[in-house]
Every structure is written in structure tokens, then in C-alpha cells.
N, C-alpha and C positions, 0 to 999 in steps of 0.2 A: 521539475526534477533536473538536477544539474549533472547527472551522471554518477558513476560509482566512486565511492571512497574519496571524496574531497575532504580536506581538513578545514573545518569551519570554526572560526573563533566566535565566541559569544562575549560581546563587550557590553556589559550592563552599566547603566548609570542614569542619573537624573538628567544629565546633559542640559544643565540649567545655567547658561546656554552651552551648546556644543561649540568647541573652539579649536584652534590650530594644534593645541597640545593633544587632544583626543585624536585628531586626524593624523597627525604625524606619528603617534604611537601605533595606530592601526596600519598605516602604510609601511612603517618599519618592519612590523611583524610579517607582513606579506613579502616585503623586500628581502627579508632574511630566509624566505622559503619555509617559514614555520607554519604558515597557513595559506590557504588558497582564497578564502573569502572570509569576511568578518561581518557578523550581524551586530548592528548597534541597537541593543535592546533598551528601549526607553522605559524606565521604571515608573509605574503609575503612582503608587503610594509607597515610597521607600519606607521600610519599617523604622529607620533611625533618623528620619528628617521630618520635622513637624512644621517648619516655617511656611508661611504662605508663599506660594511660588506661582509662576505662570502655570496654567493648566497643563495636564499631561498632553493634551492634544496640541497645545502651542509648542511644547518642548519637542514633541514628535515632528511637528511641521518644520521646526528649525533644523532637526536632523535630516529630514528629507531634502531641504534646501541645500544643506552642507554637502550631502552625498550625491546630489543630482549629477547624472552623467557617468557615475562610476559603476563599473560592472563587478568590482571586487568588494566594495563597501556598501552594505545593504541596510536600509532602515528596517527595523523590526518592531511591530506593535503587539507582540505576543502578550506582554504583561498588561497592556491597556485593555485587552479584551476580558481579563479576569477581574472579578470583584475582590475586594479585600486587599490586604497588604501583599506586596511582591516579595517573595522569598526565592533566592537563587536555587535553593535545594528543590523547589517545585517547578521553577521555570525550565531548568535543564532537561528533566525527563519529558516535559511537554514539547520542547523543541526537538528532542530526539525522535518523537513520533512523526514530526514534520519532515525530518531528514534522516530516514531510517538507514540509508546506504552510506552515510557520511560519518566521519569522526568529529565529535564536538569537543572543543576545548574552551574552558572558562578562562577569560582574560582578566587579570587583576593587576593593579599597581603594587609595588612593594609595600606601601603604607597600608593598603587594604588587606593584603595577604596576611600580615601579622595580626590583623583584627578579626580574621575569620573565626577563631575560636569563640568569639563573643556573639557570633551570628546564630540564627535559628538552625538547629540540628547540624552543627559543623562536622561531626564525625561522619554523618551520612554523605555530606558534600565531599569531604576528603576521600571517602571510600569509593564513591561512585564516579567521580568526575576527574578528567584530566585537566590540569591547570597550566596556564602559561603566566608567569609573573614577570611583568615588565618593570625594569628599574626606572624610576623617575627621580631626578635630582640626586643621583648617586647614593640612594639609600642603602644599596647593597654593601657599602663599605662602612656604614655607621654601626658602632658597637651594639647599641640597644636593638637594632634590627637583626644583626647577626645572631645574637643570643636568642631572640624570640623565634627566628627562623629555624634555628637548630632544635629548639624545643618542639616546634610544630612537627618537624620532620621525624623527631624521635617518637613523639606521642601518636601521630596519626599515620605516619608513613605514606604521605600523599604521592600521587603520580604527578610530578611537577617538573616543569622546565623553566629555567631562569634566562631571561633575555635582557642583556644590557643594551639600552638604546638611548639616543639623545633626543629629547623632546623640548620644545620651547618652554621656558619657565613661566607658566601662566596658570592661573586657577580660575574656575568659574566664579568663585566669590569675588576675586578682583574685578572681573568684568561686571558682575552685578553692581559693585560699588561705583563703577564709573565706566559705562560702556563706551563713551566717547573717547576717553583717554586710552583705552586698550583696543580700539577698533581694529588695529593692525593684526590682532590675533583672531579676528573673526572673518569667516568667509563673507564677502560683500553682501550676498543675498540674506545672510543671517543678520548682519548689522542693520540692513534696511528693514527687515521684519521686526526687529527689536524697536527701532525708531517708530515705525508705522503703528505698531500696537502698544506703544508707550510702556514697554516692559521695563522693569528695574528703575522706574523714576522715583 
């Protein structure tokens, strides 16, 4: 138990692999005093991704290596313990039971935010959760994003905060295509783990 009323961010993802873009986004949100701690929730079987990938345990191991020594960024295996597909709308209430004295915020990137209406039970998610939307790659200023964002706000009236932050321009798919080329975007321990376990070859 971390004391009363901490603001805890819930940062879900496949983290396949976790990289400096994820880390810098999380550190920025803490640096802006929006959050006190952030849980990196590794999704076990994301509903919308079917490709063969490293096991959930391997992706969780990489997150543990990347966050080692941090007292504000915490690996979380809540979704790995549940069977079946991982839905955010189910994960958030489960985490609230673990942190009953704290305020939980679901963290999403701009691109993911405008996709939430396509998720499982979006109205319930928007109704029950506080969201922090972090801008990546300046999406906040793109017309198609602005229109969709306004539509979501009008339709669902979500409790949402928008945070403009600078993060390295890198994606997990780039790293999967060539870990060697993009190794500067990986914590050293994560890169070593990828090599040692022959991931993404």
C-alpha cells in the first residue's frame, strides 16, 4: 500500500518490445505532475492483435528489465493472470480493487484515443474511467484527429485530460523489423534480452 490518494496511471500495451518512446511518455506525465506512479500493464492476449509474438511472459520480462530501479514506473502483470482476451474495461475495475485508496487514470496515445469507440464496451470505459491522452507525433493538430476527438467528447462526455509531450519518434514495429538498427531506442538490458532470446529474427 502506497499511502492515500496517489494518482496512478495505467499504461496498457503489448510492449512488443518496450522502448524509449514508452519510457519517455511515462516519465513526462510524471514530470508534469499529472501522475505519481505509472503501472505498465502488459496485455496477455490483446483483442486486436493476432500476429505471433514473443510470449506474454517474455514481453513482461522486458518491461521488468526496462523499469528496473525505478520507484515510479512499475511493471504490472494483472492481465497475464487472467485467462481469455484482455479488455481495458475489465482491467481497470480489477486494478481499482488492488489500489482502493488511489485515483486511477487510463493512459492512451492520441491515435489510440480516437479508436476507443471501436473497442469492447467503449461507453462503459468512457463513463467509468478518467483518461489521460498523451499526444505523440503532434496528432493533436491533425484535422482528422480533431474531428474524431470532438465527436467522442460530444457523444461520450469522457473525463479526459490532454497532455502534449515530446517523445522519441519510434514504434515497436520498427524495432521488430530491425532491432540492431534501432537499438539506441532500447534500454541496454532489453536489447541484450532480445538478442539472447533471438526475438524478432
